[in-house]
C-alpha positions as CSV (number, residue, x, y, z in Angstrom):
1,M,0.1,0.0,-0.1
2,N,1.4,3.3,-1.0
3,K,2.1,5.7,1.8
4,R,0.5,8.5,0.1
5,L,-2.9,6.7,0.4
6,L,-2.8,7.6,4.2
7,E,-3.9,11.1,3.6
8,I,-7.2,10.0,2.0
9,L,-8.1,6.7,4.0
10,I,-10.9,7.1,6.4
11,C,-12.8,4.7,8.7
12,P,-15.5,2.9,6.7
13,R,-17.2,1.8,9.8
14,C,-17.9,5.4,10.9
15,L,-19.2,6.8,7.8
16,P,-21.0,9.1,7.1
17,D,-18.4,10.8,9.4
18,E,-14.9,11.1,7.7
19,I,-12.5,10.1,10.4
20,Q,-8.9,9.7,9.1
21,L,-7.1,6.6,10.2
22,A,-3.9,6.6,12.4
23,E,-1.0,4.3,11.2
24,K,1.3,2.1,13.0
25,I,3.9,0.8,10.3
26,T,5.9,-2.3,11.1
27,D,7.5,-2.9,7.7
28,I,7.9,-0.4,5.0
29,K,10.0,-0.5,1.6
30,G,10.5,3.1,-0.1
31,N,7.1,4.5,-0.1
32,D,5.2,1.1,0.2
33,I,3.9,-0.1,3.7
34,I,4.2,-3.7,3.7
35,N,2.8,-4.5,7.2
36,G,1.1,-2.5,9.8
37,E,-2.2,-1.5,11.0
38,L,-4.6,1.5,10.6
39,R,-6.6,2.5,13.8
40,C,-9.7,4.7,13.7
41,P,-9.5,7.1,16.7
42,G,-13.4,7.4,16.6
43,C,-14.5,3.8,17.0
44,G,-11.2,2.1,17.8
45,K,-11.4,-0.3,14.9
46,I,-8.2,-1.7,13.7
47,Y,-7.5,-2.5,10.2
48,F,-4.5,-4.6,9.3
49,I,-2.1,-4.1,6.5
50,E,-0.4,-7.3,5.4
51,N,1.9,-8.0,2.3
52,G,1.0,-4.5,1.1
53,I,-2.7,-4.8,1.3
54,A,-5.0,-2.9,3.6
55,D,-8.2,-4.8,4.6
56,L,-10.7,-2.0,5.2
57,A,-13.6,-4.3,5.5
58,P,-15.8,-2.7,8.4
59,N,-17.0,-6.1,9.6
60,P,-14.7,-8.7,8.1
61,P,-16.1,-12.3,8.0
62,T,-14.9,-14.7,10.9
63,Q,-12.2,-17.3,10.1
64,A,-14.7,-20.0,10.0
65,L,-16.8,-18.1,7.5
66,R,-13.9,-17.3,5.4
67,L,-13.1,-21.1,5.1
68,I,-16.6,-22.0,4.1
69,L,-16.6,-19.1,1.5
70,N,-13.2,-20.4,-0.1
71,M,-14.5,-24.0,0.0
72,R,-17.6,-22.8,-1.9
73,L,-15.7,-20.7,-4.4
74,H,-13.5,-23.7,-5.0
75,Q,-16.4,-26.1,-5.5
76,W,-18.2,-23.7,-7.9
77,S,-15.0,-23.4,-9.9
78,L,-14.3,-27.0,-10.4
79,P,-16.5,-27.5,-13.4
80,I,-15.1,-24.5,-15.2
81,Y,-11.5,-25.7,-14.8
82,G,-12.3,-29.2,-15.6
83,A,-14.6,-28.4,-18.7
84,T,-13.4,-28.4,-22.3
85,S,-15.0,-26.7,-25.1
86,Q,-14.6,-26.3,-28.7
87,I,-15.1,-23.2,-30.5
88,S,-16.0,-23.3,-34.1
């Protein structure tokens, strides 16, 4: 995540109020934040930055729900990857 984005990021949980997030950077390379966290001073919500990606989901799914969703997506994609079609 580019460090310049910090100027415009606001807490999605606090909308319609535009509360700017405070950063705590643990790993940075140049202008790219690799790992860290963004904390909302309004509601206290912490959004993590991992591998350069900030997860700004206001209410992220639980680990169990993520596992179920990933299994469903994998299950739905199987016919697509296994199918062969001929275009005439």
